[in-house]
C-alpha positions, 0 to 999 in steps of 0.5 A, spaced: 440 667 195 436 669 188 436 664 182 439 667 176 432 667 173 430 671 179 435 677 177 432 678 170 425 681 172 424 685 166 426 692 166 420 697 164 417 694 157 417 701 155 425 701 154 427 699 147 432 694 146 439 696 143 440 694 136 446 690 135 450 685 131 454 679 133 459 676 129 461 668 128 468 669 126 470 662 123 476 660 120 478 654 115 478 649 120 471 651 123 474 654 129 470 660 131 474 666 135 472 667 142 475 673 147 475 673 154 471 679 156 476 684 159 475 685 167 472 679 168 475 672 169 473 666 165 467 669 161 468 668 153 464 671 148 464 673 140 465 680 137 459 684 138 456 691 138 451 696 137 449 698 130 451 706 129 446 711 126 446 710 118 450 704 118 447 697 115 448 690 119 454 688 114 458 694 115 457 694 123 459 686 123 465 688 119 467 694 123 466 690 130 470 684 128 476 689 126 475 694 132 475 688 137 480 683 133 484 687 128 481 681 123 478 683 116 472 679 114 473 676 108 466 674 106 459 674 110 457 666 109 450 667 113 446 672 116 441 670 122 434 670 120 431 673 126 434 677 132 436 674 138 435 678 144 437 678 152 435 682 157 439 686 162 438 684 170 433 689 173 438 690 179 446 690 180 451 692 175 449 698 171 448 695 164 447 701 158 442 705 162 436 707 158 435 700 154 431 694 157 437 689 153 440 688 147 438 684 140 442 682 135 442 680 128 448 675 127 453 674 122 457 668 120 464 671 117 469 668 114 476 670 116 483 668 115 486 664 121 493 666 119 492 674 120 494 676 126 489 678 132 491 684 135 486 686 141 487 693 142 490 697 136 483 699 133 479 700 139 476 708 139 480 712 143 474 713 148 473 706 149 476 700 153 478 694 149 473 688 149 478 682 150 484 681 154 486 674 150 483 670 145 482 663 142 479 659 137 474 654 139 469 649 136 462 652 136 460 647 142 466 650 146 464 657 144 457 655 148 460 652 154 465 658 155 460 663 154 457 662 161 461 662 168 456 661 174 461 663 178 463 670 175 457 674 178 455 676 171 448 674 170 448 676 163 452 670 161 447 665 162 442 668 157 448 669 152 450 662 152 442 660 151 443 665 145 449 662 142 446 655 142 440 658 138 445 662 133 449 656 132 443 651 131 440 656 126 447 656 122 447 649 122 454 648 127 451 644 132 449 637 128 456 635 127 460 631 131 467 633 133 471 631 127 466 635 122 467 642 121 462 647 120 460 648 112 463 655 111 462 656 103 458 661 101 450 660 101 
């Protein structure tokens, strides 16, 4: 049986990374939105998606948040200073042919937790819904939920490592459980 690391023998370096945006949707309680990935049991992630041609990162972040959750972002609080990426495995599930992996710029967007989350209303007609259910959790819980070693989806480990780095950059990990992330504008 191969280890999770052996499953990630890099695809051709000639293939590009898909440009994307990830959204840390954070409420006034310091909780972040995570959704259970539709079609997988117990794999949770934050909203993310590709940047469309001609679209800037901020607009892409607000669009992805709205399409996947029905939440309207109030304000971008932080933008990652670097891109975070992960590779697709060379074999197995067919992840986005033509791409070596995905790279994301991450945005922390303040949302109103009293707004109702609707996981299906704004998804384009030709796309599947992203999430089957959702919850609001601490940044540390979001990291823990990102990887399920029993899921059979090796990308979840890389996503978990990326979440650790993003939350560290945003200053969300050097707090004890009773503290809330700083959510005022930079």
